[in-house]
C-alpha positions in Angstrom: -4.4 -19.0 3.8 -3.7 -22.7 4.3 -7.4 -23.3 5.3 -8.3 -21.4 2.0 -5.8 -23.2 -0.1 -7.2 -26.5 1.3 -10.8 -25.3 0.6 -9.8 -24.6 -3.0 -8.2 -28.2 -3.6 -11.2 -29.9 -2.2 -13.9 -28.0 -4.1 -12.1 -28.3 -7.5 -11.3 -31.8 -6.7 -15.0 -32.8 -6.0 -16.2 -30.7 -9.0 -13.5 -32.8 -11.2 -14.9 -35.9 -10.0 -18.5 -35.3 -10.3 -18.1 -34.1 -13.8 -16.0 -37.3 -14.7 -18.1 -39.7 -13.3 -21.7 -38.2 -14.4 -20.6 -38.0 -17.9 -18.7 -41.1 -18.3 -21.3 -43.4 -18.6 -23.0 -41.0 -21.7 -19.6 -41.2 -23.6 -19.1 -44.6 -24.8 -23.0 -44.9 -25.7 -22.6 -41.4 -27.7 -19.7 -42.6 -29.7 -21.6 -46.0 -30.4 -24.9 -44.2 -31.8 -22.7 -41.8 -33.6 -20.9 -44.4 -35.6 -23.9 -46.8 -36.1 -26.3 -44.1 -37.7 -24.5 -43.7 -40.7 -24.2 -47.5 -41.4 -27.8 -47.8 -40.7 -30.7 -47.9 -43.0 -32.4 -44.5 -42.7 -35.7 -46.2 -43.2 -35.5 -48.9 -40.5 -36.9 -48.5 -37.1 -33.5 -49.3 -35.7 -32.5 -46.1 -37.4 -35.2 -44.1 -35.6 -34.5 -45.7 -32.4 -30.7 -44.8 -32.4 -31.5 -40.9 -33.5 -33.8 -40.9 -30.7 -31.6 -42.3 -28.2 -28.7 -40.1 -29.4 -30.6 -36.9 -29.1 -31.8 -37.9 -25.4 -28.3 -38.5 -24.9 -27.0 -35.3 -26.0 -29.6 -33.2 -24.0 -28.7 -35.0 -20.9 -24.9 -34.6 -21.7 -25.4 -30.9 -22.6 -27.5 -30.1 -19.9 -24.9 -31.8 -17.2 -22.1 -29.7 -18.8 -23.8 -26.6 -18.8 -24.4 -27.2 -15.0 -20.9 -28.1 -14.3 -19.9 -24.7 -16.0 -22.2 -22.8 -14.1 -21.3 -24.4 -10.7 -17.5 -24.1 -11.4 -18.0 -20.4 -12.5 -19.4 -19.6 -9.3 -17.1 -21.5 -7.1 -14.4 -19.7 -9.0 -15.7 -16.5 -8.6 -16.2 -16.7 -4.8 -12.8 -18.6 -4.2 -11.1 -15.8 -6.1 -12.7 -13.2 -4.1 -11.5 -14.9 -1.1 -8.1 -15.2 -2.3 -7.8 -11.4 -2.9 -9.4 -10.7 0.7 -6.9 -12.9 2.4 -4.0 -11.6 0.5 -4.9 -7.9 1.3 -5.1 -8.9 4.9 -1.8 -10.7 4.7 -0.5 -7.6 2.8 -2.0 -5.4 5.7 -0.4 -7.6 8.4 -3.5 -8.1 9.7 -5.1 -11.7 11.0 -8.5 -12.9 9.6 -10.0 -16.0 11.0 -11.3 -18.4 8.3 -14.8 -17.6 9.0 -14.4 -14.0 9.0 -12.9 -14.5 5.6 -15.9 -16.5 4.3 -18.2 -13.8 5.7 -16.2 -10.9 4.1 -16.2 -13.0 1.0 -20.1 -13.1 0.9 -20.9 -9.5 1.6 -18.7 -8.1 -1.0 -19.3 -10.8 -3.8 -21.9 -8.6 -5.5 -19.2 -6.2 -6.9 -16.8 -8.8 -8.3 -19.8 -10.3 -10.0 -20.8 -7.1 -11.8 -17.3 -6.9 -12.6 -16.9 -10.1 -13.8 -19.6 -9.8 -15.9 -18.5 -6.7 -17.7 -15.0 -8.6 -18.0 -16.8 -11.4 -19.9 -18.6 -9.3 -22.2 -15.0 -7.5 -23.2 -13.5 -10.9 -23.4 -16.6 -12.2 -25.8 -16.1 -9.2 -27.9 -12.2 -9.4 -28.4 -12.8 -13.3 -29.4 -15.5 -11.9 -31.8 -13.0 -9.5 -33.3 -10.4 -11.8 -33.7 -12.5 -14.5 -35.5 -14.2 -11.8 -37.7 -10.7 -11.0 -39.1 -9.7 -14.6 -39.3 -12.4 -16.4 -40.8 -12.1 -14.5 -44.2 -8.4 -15.3 -44.3 -8.9 -18.8 -43.7 -11.3 -18.7 -46.8 -9.1 -17.1 -49.1 -5.8 -18.9 -48.2 -5.8 -22.8 -49.9 -2.4 -23.8 -49.2 -2.2 -26.1 -45.9 1.2 -24.7 -45.2 0.7 -21.1 -45.3 -2.9 -21.2 -43.5 -1.2 -23.2 -40.7 1.5 -20.2 -40.3 -1.0 -17.6 -40.6 -3.1 -19.3 -37.8 -0.4 -19.9 -35.4 1.1 -16.1 -36.1 -2.3 -14.7 -35.6 -2.8 -16.7 -32.4 0.7 -15.9 -30.9 -0.5 -12.1 -31.8 -4.1 -12.5 -30.3 -2.7 -14.1 -27.3 -0.2 -11.2 -26.6 -2.5 -8.7 -26.9 -5.1 -10.7 -24.9 -2.7 -10.8 -22.0 -1.8 -7.1 -22.5 -5.5 -6.0 -22.2 -6.3 -8.4 -19.2 -4.0 -6.7 -16.9 -6.6 -3.9 -16.7 -9.3 -6.5 -16.4 -7.8 -8.4 -13.6 -6.8 -5.3 -12.0 -10.3 -4.2 -11.8 -11.4 -7.3 -10.4 -9.2 -6.8 -7.6 -10.2 -3.2 -7.1 -14.0 -4.2 -7.1 -13.4 -6.6 -4.3 -11.1 -4.1 -2.2 -13.1 -0.8 -2.8 -16.8 0.1 -3.1 -16.4 0.3 -6.9 -17.5 -2.3 -9.6 -18.3 -2.6 -13.3 -17.1 0.3 -15.7 -16.1 2.4 -12.5 -13.8 -0.5 -11.3 -12.2 -0.8 -15.1 -11.7 3.1 -15.2 -9.9 3.1 -11.9 -7.7 0.1 -13.0 -6.7 2.0 -16.6 -5.9 4.9 -14.6 -3.4 3.4 -11.5 -2.0 0.9 -14.0 -0.3 3.7 -15.9 3.3 3.3 -16.2 3.2 -0.3 -14.8 1.0 -2.5 -17.5 4.4 -4.0 -18.6 4.7 -5.7 -15.0 0.9 -7.0 -14.9 1.6 -8.2 -18.6 4.7 -10.2 -17.2 2.4 -11.8 -14.7 -0.1 -12.9 -17.4 2.3 -14.4 -19.6 3.9 -16.5 -16.7 0.2 -17.5 -15.7 -0.7 -18.3 -19.2 2.3 -20.5 -20.0 2.2 -22.3 -16.9 -1.5 -23.1 -17.2 -1.0 -24.1 -20.9 1.9 -26.5 -19.8 -0.6 -28.1 -17.0 -3.6 -28.6 -19.6 -1.2 -30.5 -22.1 -0.9 -32.8 -19.4 -4.5 -33.4 -19.4 -3.8 -35.3 -22.6 -2.4 -38.2 -20.7 -6.0 -38.9 -19.5 -6.5 -40.7 -22.5 -4.3 -43.8 -21.2 -6.1 -46.9 -21.6 -3.9 -48.9 -19.5 -5.5 -48.1 -16.2 -8.9 -46.5 -15.1 -7.5 -45.0 -12.2 -4.5 -43.5 -13.4 -6.3 -40.9 -15.8 -8.1 -39.9 -13.1 -5.3 -39.3 -10.7 -3.4 -37.2 -13.5 -6.7 -35.3 -14.0 -6.8 -34.3 -10.2 -3.1 -33.5 -10.3 -3.5 -31.1 -13.2 -6.5 -29.4 -11.9 -5.1 -28.9 -8.3 -1.7 -27.6 -9.8 -4.0 -25.2 -11.9 -5.6 -24.2 -8.7 -2.7 -23.3 -7.0 -1.3 -21.5 -9.9 -4.4 -19.2 -10.1 -4.4 -18.5 -6.4 -0.7 -17.6 -6.7 -2.0 -15.2 -9.8 -4.4 -13.5 -7.7 -2.2 -13.0 -4.8 0.4 -11.5 -7.1 -2.1 -9.5 -8.5 -3.2 -8.0 -4.9 0.3 -7.1 -4.4 0.5 -5.4 -7.8 -2.6 -3.5 -7.0 -1.2 -1.8 -3.9 1.9 -1.1 -6.0 0.1 0.7 -8.7 -2.1 2.7 -5.8 1.0 3.7 -4.2 2.1 5.0 -7.7 -1.0 6.5 -8.6 -3.4 6.1 -6.1 -3.2 9.8 -4.5 -3.3 11.2 -8.0 -6.2 9.5 -9.1 -8.2 10.3 -5.7 -7.4 14.1 -6.0 -8.4 13.8 -9.6 -11.9 12.2 -8.6 -12.5 14.9 -5.9 -11.6 17.8 -8.4 -14.2 15.8 -11.1 -16.8 16.0 -8.0 -16.0 19.8 -7.2 -16.7 20.8 -10.5 -20.4 19.2 -10.5 -22.6 22.0 -10.8 -25.3 22.3 -8.3 -28.5 24.3 -8.6 -28.4 27.5 -6.7 -30.4 27.8 -3.4 -33.4 30.1 -4.0 -34.0 32.4 -1.1 -37.5 31.9 0.2 -39.6 35.2 0.6 
């Protein structure tokens, strides 16, 4: 687990630094051009040069950010899977070499990917549903104080409901790593074995959400202008802290999975066998 922790910290630190140093040259140029365009004569050649330069910088900046998002998603998916496998081995009292851990992660990565895809669709659907109900209220309410109070209230309620639903989603991801299930099948089994224990998973999610939110607030210190090095150091500390919190979260969810399985696992397996036995089969015709 120590080697995996070091790998997590190393990869996320490198990704953070690569993102900072690859996008940093574009930000001052983008801000300068964005301020100059409104005060420049639209008929002048300078306006055309500024606009073309701004569009080119935006394309490069967006391309870099998309690349960064894809790489960090793939890295997070791989390391989350590895953390779950390592936690399961520790829970079972087994010793797993680092090379074996990486090979096991690569072999089982397909199932977590499909489950992650379904979870992403569910998260997007939930976000769209919240925004769909929130936007009309924002247009109707004109008083700033009442609107702010409404946004805070809905934000808190939406966050609570999200963390409650995310218990099944996170448990389904763990199931897809440790069992031969993925996608809807993993989500279905997670909903079955978590019955009566969802509040415990909800508590884990709340602790993770609060911890991550506090750490994300520390990223505001990256705007300090007194030094060029200090904001980067603060960013590295925050990123590594969030990485460790997420590792602990997946370790806790792996233990939570085994607790749920001990409570409902046998019952769920019996139900699956009964359903399988009830599947009708075509009668075998006697050959003449």
